C-alpha positions as CSV (number, residue, x, y, z in Angstrom):
1,M,-5.6,-211.7,-13.3
2,K,-7.7,-211.9,-16.5
3,F,-11.2,-210.5,-16.8
4,K,-13.9,-210.5,-19.2
5,R,-15.9,-207.7,-20.5
6,W,-18.9,-207.0,-22.9
7,G,-17.7,-203.4,-24.2
8,N,-14.7,-201.4,-24.2
9,L,-12.3,-200.6,-21.5
10,V,-12.7,-196.9,-21.2
11,P,-13.8,-195.7,-17.8
12,Q,-17.9,-194.8,-18.2
13,K,-19.4,-192.2,-16.2
14,H,-22.3,-193.8,-14.3
15,F,-25.4,-191.8,-13.2
16,R,-25.0,-191.2,-9.5
17,K,-28.2,-190.8,-7.4
18,K,-28.5,-188.2,-4.5
19,N,-31.1,-190.0,-2.9
20,G,-33.3,-193.1,-3.2
21,L,-32.6,-196.9,-3.2
22,K,-29.9,-198.2,-4.8
23,S,-29.6,-202.0,-6.2
24,F,-27.3,-204.6,-5.3
25,N,-25.0,-203.8,-8.5
26,Y,-25.4,-199.8,-8.3
27,A,-21.9,-198.3,-9.2
28,P,-19.8,-197.9,-6.0
29,V,-17.9,-194.6,-7.7
30,E,-19.0,-192.8,-10.6
31,K,-16.3,-193.7,-13.3
32,G,-15.3,-197.4,-14.1
33,I,-16.1,-200.3,-15.9
34,Y,-17.9,-203.6,-14.8
35,A,-16.4,-207.0,-15.7
36,F,-16.1,-210.5,-14.6
37,P,-13.4,-213.2,-13.7
38,A,-12.7,-214.4,-17.3
39,H,-13.8,-218.1,-16.2
40,Y,-17.1,-216.9,-14.4
41,A,-18.9,-214.8,-16.7
42,N,-22.2,-214.2,-18.1
43,L,-23.3,-211.7,-20.5
44,N,-27.0,-211.7,-19.1
45,Y,-25.5,-210.5,-15.4
46,A,-23.7,-207.5,-17.2
47,C,-24.5,-204.4,-15.9
48,G,-25.0,-200.9,-17.8
49,Y,-26.8,-200.4,-21.1
50,S,-25.9,-200.7,-24.6
51,C,-24.3,-197.3,-26.2
52,L,-21.7,-195.9,-28.6
53,S,-19.3,-194.8,-25.9
54,N,-19.0,-198.2,-24.1
55,G,-18.6,-200.3,-27.2
56,R,-21.4,-202.4,-27.0
57,M,-23.3,-200.8,-29.9
58,E,-21.7,-199.7,-33.2
59,Y,-22.4,-197.9,-36.4
60,V,-22.9,-200.7,-39.4
61,K,-20.3,-199.6,-41.7
62,D,-19.7,-200.4,-45.5
63,K,-16.6,-201.7,-47.4
64,D,-15.2,-198.3,-47.4
65,G,-15.5,-197.7,-43.6
66,R,-18.7,-195.2,-44.2
67,R,-21.7,-195.5,-42.2
68,V,-24.8,-197.3,-43.6
69,M,-27.8,-195.1,-43.9
70,M,-31.2,-196.4,-44.2
71,T,-34.8,-195.3,-44.3
72,P,-37.6,-197.0,-42.3
73,R,-39.2,-197.6,-45.3
74,E,-35.9,-199.9,-46.2
75,F,-35.7,-200.9,-42.7
76,D,-39.0,-202.6,-43.0
77,A,-38.3,-204.0,-46.3
78,I,-35.2,-206.2,-44.9
79,E,-35.7,-209.8,-45.3
80,V,-35.0,-212.4,-42.9
81,K,-35.1,-216.1,-42.2
82,E,-35.4,-218.3,-39.3
83,R,-32.1,-219.8,-38.4
84,D,-33.0,-221.4,-35.0
85,H,-36.2,-220.8,-33.1
86,N,-37.1,-217.4,-32.5
87,H,-33.6,-216.3,-34.2
88,F,-33.6,-214.3,-37.5
89,V,-30.7,-213.7,-39.9
90,V,-31.0,-211.0,-42.5
91,V,-31.2,-212.7,-46.2
92,S,-31.3,-209.2,-48.1
93,P,-29.9,-206.7,-48.7
94,S,-27.0,-208.5,-50.0
95,F,-24.7,-206.0,-47.6
96,L,-26.3,-207.3,-44.5
97,R,-26.8,-210.8,-45.1
98,G,-26.2,-213.2,-42.2
99,M,-26.4,-210.6,-39.6
100,D,-28.7,-211.0,-36.5
101,Y,-31.6,-208.9,-37.3
102,D,-32.6,-208.4,-33.8
103,S,-29.2,-206.8,-33.3
104,L,-30.1,-204.1,-35.9
105,W,-31.3,-200.5,-34.8
106,L,-32.0,-197.1,-36.8
107,K,-30.5,-194.1,-34.6
108,K,-33.1,-191.8,-35.1
109,T,-32.7,-189.7,-31.8
110,K,-29.6,-187.8,-30.1
111,A,-29.7,-190.9,-27.6
112,D,-26.8,-193.5,-28.4
113,A,-29.1,-196.6,-27.8
114,P,-32.7,-197.5,-26.8
115,Y,-33.9,-197.9,-23.2
116,D,-32.0,-201.0,-22.1
117,H,-30.9,-200.4,-18.8
118,Y,-29.8,-203.1,-16.4
119,D,-31.2,-201.2,-13.5
120,S,-33.9,-199.0,-14.3
121,D,-32.9,-196.8,-11.1
122,E,-30.0,-195.5,-13.4
123,N,-32.3,-193.3,-15.5
124,E,-35.1,-192.7,-12.7
125,D,-33.7,-189.0,-11.7
126,N,-32.3,-188.4,-15.2
127,D,-33.8,-185.1,-16.9
128,Q,-32.6,-186.6,-20.4
129,E,-35.1,-189.4,-21.4
130,V,-33.6,-192.2,-23.2
131,K,-35.9,-193.0,-25.9
132,D,-36.5,-196.4,-27.9
133,T,-35.0,-195.9,-31.2
134,R,-35.9,-199.2,-32.8
135,V,-37.9,-199.4,-36.0
136,E,-39.9,-202.5,-35.7
137,K,-41.1,-204.3,-38.6
138,D,-45.0,-204.3,-38.0
139,D,-45.3,-200.6,-36.8
140,G,-47.2,-199.4,-39.5
141,S,-45.9,-196.2,-39.1
142,E,-45.4,-193.5,-42.0
143,E,-43.8,-190.8,-40.2
144,N,-40.5,-189.7,-41.7
145,A,-40.6,-193.2,-43.5
146,D,-38.2,-191.7,-46.3
147,K,-36.0,-190.1,-44.0
148,S,-32.4,-191.7,-43.4
149,Y,-30.7,-192.5,-40.3
150,P,-27.7,-194.5,-39.4
151,L,-28.0,-198.0,-39.0
152,M,-26.5,-199.3,-35.9
153,K,-25.8,-202.8,-34.4
154,Y,-25.2,-204.6,-31.1
155,N,-21.6,-205.6,-30.1
156,N,-21.9,-208.7,-28.0
157,Q,-18.4,-209.7,-28.6
158,S,-16.5,-210.3,-25.4
159,R,-13.2,-209.4,-24.4
160,I,-10.6,-210.3,-21.8
161,F,-7.7,-208.1,-20.3
162,N,-5.4,-208.2,-17.5
163,Y,-5.8,-206.3,-14.6
164,D,-3.6,-206.2,-11.0
165,G,-5.0,-203.2,-9.4
166,N,-7.3,-202.7,-6.6
167,I,-10.8,-204.0,-7.4
168,W,-14.2,-203.4,-6.4
169,H,-16.2,-206.9,-5.7
170,H,-19.0,-208.5,-3.3
171,L,-17.1,-211.3,-2.1
172,E,-16.8,-210.1,1.7
173,T,-19.0,-213.3,2.6
174,T,-20.4,-216.2,0.9
175,E,-24.2,-215.7,-0.5
176,A,-23.6,-212.0,-1.1
177,Y,-26.7,-211.1,-2.4
178,E,-28.5,-212.8,0.4
179,R,-26.7,-210.8,2.9
180,W,-27.3,-207.5,1.2
181,C,-31.0,-208.3,1.2
182,R,-30.9,-208.5,4.8
183,T,-29.7,-205.0,5.3
184,P,-32.0,-202.1,5.7
185,E,-31.3,-200.9,1.9
186,G,-31.5,-203.9,0.3
187,A,-34.6,-205.2,2.1
188,A,-36.2,-201.9,0.9
189,Y,-35.0,-202.3,-2.5
190,V,-36.1,-205.7,-3.0
191,K,-39.7,-204.8,-1.5
192,R,-40.1,-202.1,-3.9
193,N,-39.6,-204.1,-6.8
194,I,-41.8,-206.9,-5.6
195,L,-44.6,-204.1,-5.2
196,D,-43.7,-203.0,-8.8
197,L,-44.3,-206.5,-10.3
198,K,-47.2,-207.4,-8.0
199,D,-49.3,-207.7,-11.0
200,M,-47.3,-210.6,-12.3
201,M,-46.7,-212.4,-9.0
202,P,-49.4,-214.2,-7.5
203,N,-47.8,-214.8,-4.3
204,W,-46.4,-211.1,-4.0
205,E,-47.9,-210.8,-0.5
206,K,-46.0,-213.9,0.6
207,A,-42.8,-212.5,-1.0
208,L,-42.6,-209.4,1.1
209,I,-43.2,-211.5,4.4
210,D,-40.2,-213.8,3.3
211,I,-38.1,-210.7,3.1
212,D,-38.7,-209.7,6.4
213,H,-38.4,-213.6,7.8
214,P,-35.8,-214.8,5.8
215,P,-34.3,-218.5,6.5
216,K,-31.6,-219.0,8.6
217,I,-28.1,-218.8,6.6
218,K,-24.9,-219.4,7.7
219,F,-22.6,-216.9,6.0
220,K,-18.8,-217.6,5.9
221,L,-16.3,-214.8,5.8
222,L,-14.0,-214.4,3.0
223,V,-12.4,-211.2,3.4
224,K,-11.2,-209.7,6.9
225,P,-12.3,-206.3,8.1
226,E,-8.9,-205.2,8.2
227,D,-8.4,-206.0,4.7
228,I,-11.0,-203.7,3.4
229,I,-9.8,-200.4,2.0
230,C,-13.3,-198.9,1.5
231,R,-16.7,-199.7,1.1
232,S,-19.6,-198.6,-1.1
233,G,-23.5,-199.9,-1.4
234,S,-22.6,-203.8,-1.6
235,W,-19.2,-203.4,-2.8
236,I,-15.8,-203.8,-1.0
237,L,-12.5,-202.5,-2.3
238,T,-9.3,-204.8,-1.8
239,S,-6.1,-205.3,-3.3
240,M,-6.1,-207.9,-5.9
241,C,-4.1,-210.4,-3.7
242,I,-7.0,-210.2,-1.2
243,Y,-9.6,-210.6,-3.9
244,E,-8.2,-213.6,-5.6
245,K,-7.7,-215.2,-2.1
246,A,-11.8,-214.8,-1.9
247,L,-12.5,-215.7,-5.2
248,K,-10.8,-218.9,-4.7
249,K,-12.5,-219.5,-1.2
250,A,-15.8,-218.4,-2.9
251,M,-15.3,-221.0,-5.8
252,H,-14.4,-223.6,-3.5
253,I,-17.3,-223.4,-1.2
254,V,-20.0,-223.2,-4.2
255,K,-18.5,-226.1,-6.1
256,F,-18.7,-228.3,-2.7
257,D,-22.0,-227.1,-2.6
258,V,-23.2,-227.9,-6.0
259,F,-21.7,-231.4,-5.8
260,V,-24.0,-232.1,-2.5
261,K,-27.3,-230.7,-4.2
262,S,-26.6,-232.3,-7.3
263,K,-27.3,-235.7,-5.3
264,Q,-31.0,-234.4,-5.0
265,E,-33.6,-234.5,-7.3
266,D,-34.1,-230.8,-7.8
267,L,-30.9,-228.3,-8.0
268,Y,-31.5,-224.8,-7.3
269,C,-29.7,-222.2,-8.8
270,F,-29.7,-219.9,-5.5
271,S,-29.9,-221.0,-1.7
272,Y,-32.8,-218.5,-0.8
273,K,-34.9,-216.2,-3.0
274,P,-38.6,-215.8,-2.3
275,D,-40.7,-218.6,-3.7
276,W,-41.6,-216.5,-7.1
277,C,-38.0,-216.4,-8.2
278,F,-37.0,-220.0,-7.7
279,K,-35.6,-221.8,-10.6
280,S,-35.3,-225.3,-10.6
281,Y,-33.3,-227.9,-12.6
282,K,-32.9,-231.4,-13.1
283,A,-29.4,-232.8,-11.8
284,E,-28.2,-234.8,-14.8
285,G,-25.5,-237.6,-14.6
286,R,-22.4,-236.9,-12.7
287,H,-21.7,-233.7,-11.7
288,A,-18.5,-232.0,-13.4
289,G,-17.4,-228.4,-13.1
290,L,-19.7,-225.6,-12.4
291,P,-22.8,-225.5,-14.9
292,N,-24.0,-222.2,-15.7
293,A,-27.4,-223.0,-14.6
294,I,-26.6,-223.0,-10.6
295,L,-24.1,-219.9,-10.5
296,D,-25.4,-216.6,-9.4
297,F,-23.0,-214.8,-11.8
298,G,-24.2,-211.4,-10.6
299,E,-22.3,-211.9,-7.1
300,F,-19.0,-212.4,-9.0
301,E,-19.1,-209.2,-10.9
302,V,-16.4,-206.9,-10.2
303,F,-16.0,-203.0,-10.7
304,I,-12.8,-201.6,-11.9
305,E,-11.9,-197.7,-11.9
306,K,-9.3,-197.9,-14.5
307,V,-7.7,-200.5,-16.2
308,K,-4.5,-198.8,-17.3
């Protein structure tokens, strides 16, 4: 089966908590990679963080293959132009011309990348602080302004690969995330996030109540208990054959649900979440296919321990 991933295929070591709450996408085992079924992939839902080891960041090199070194003063002098709304490309110097300005960073610490975790819990108990190493153009800092550092850039090119072994996924039932929210661990994790964000949530108290009293949802079984090899958090491990059948069932159900909802004035991307995180989309014209706006890609993410 074909899968898509942003980054290389080398198994990554994931920080493992001894205690504490774990997110829906918390890695099921210590080593492996996150990916998506090739046709249901979205970078915005890709777990992990950008670094050299996973291939999501790389050094900028010159025509001879050597690392480009720049001082913060030189970085501040980069000239850009706005190509699209809030999207800037480099005009000068010439060897960077056309590059996405927001993808460029200076590596000023030993850390591979700035603090850019999908899930802040990954770094919660880590003694090694991962510092933000970006040099902002308007920070006004003169510290080490003339010291040279390697120039880095984000590498957001996806790659498609084949894999047919056992696979970790969430598709035990439909509405996998909502089912997880009803578990003690899931409910506790979501509540903590609500409390952390309450200053930005006018209805945070109601959101907490919604977690304890969620609406009724009929979860449809996609994988039989006897076909599950192992469980870890919100994940189940199955054979590829079982996974492909579950994915086909899940997408058939989602497409039918979207078709029905597209008849309504508003189209919601999730069947249930607290009021503060609802997103509403206008259904336009005849429904065809599965637009990104109404698909929660996070539920379709998979975890593979070793590609080959």
